Each structure stands twice: as structure tokens, then as C-alpha cells.
C-alpha positions in Angstrom: -22.9 57.3 -23.8 -23.7 61.0 -23.2 -21.5 63.7 -21.6 -22.7 65.4 -18.5 -23.3 69.3 -18.3 -20.2 69.3 -15.7 -18.1 67.4 -18.1 -18.8 69.6 -21.1 -18.5 72.8 -19.2 -15.3 71.6 -17.8 -13.9 70.8 -21.6 -15.0 74.1 -22.9 -13.8 76.3 -19.9 -10.3 74.4 -20.2 -10.0 74.7 -23.9 -10.9 78.4 -24.0 -8.5 79.2 -21.1 -5.6 77.1 -23.1 -6.5 78.9 -26.2 -6.5 82.5 -25.0 -3.2 82.1 -23.1 -1.7 80.5 -26.2 -0.8 77.1 -24.5 -0.1 74.2 -26.9 -3.2 72.3 -28.1 -1.2 69.4 -27.1 -2.1 70.1 -23.5 -5.3 68.7 -24.2 -6.4 66.9 -20.8 -8.4 64.0 -22.5 -7.1 60.7 -24.1 -7.9 60.7 -27.8 -7.1 57.0 -27.8 -9.4 56.4 -24.7 -13.0 55.3 -24.1 -15.9 56.7 -26.0 -16.4 59.4 -23.1 -12.5 60.7 -23.6 -12.7 60.8 -27.3 -15.8 62.8 -27.1 -14.2 65.2 -24.6 -11.1 65.5 -27.0 -13.2 66.2 -29.7 -15.4 69.1 -28.0 -12.0 70.4 -26.3 -10.0 70.5 -29.7 -13.0 72.2 -31.3 -13.6 74.9 -28.7 -9.6 75.5 -28.5 -9.8 76.0 -32.5 -12.6 78.4 -32.2 -10.5 80.7 -29.8 -7.1 80.1 -31.6 -7.5 79.2 -35.1 -4.9 77.5 -37.0 -1.9 79.7 -38.1 -2.5 82.4 -35.4 
């Protein structure tokens, strides 16, 4: 399983958008209990979100 460039760009863009607007991390649109693709997208989304909005900020 590998993510497409489009899937990666969408996850990065939406995570950055959410973090910069101080939306809750629980707004991640991907299912961490889903299939391999959903879990990979969740992980990417959360990592990018935390890059732009570190914990405690």
C-alpha cells in the first residue's frame, strides 16, 4: 500500500489549515481505526498538524 501524491497533498494541506486556524486535532478527517490507507493518512495528518501547532500551544 502506498499513498498517492494527491492523497498526501490533501492530508498535508488540510492538517496545516486546521493547525493554523487552531481547529481541534480531533477534526482529523481520517479514521485511525480504518484500513492501512486511512491509518497512514491519519499518521501523516497528525504529524503535520503537530508541526504547525505543537502540543501545549
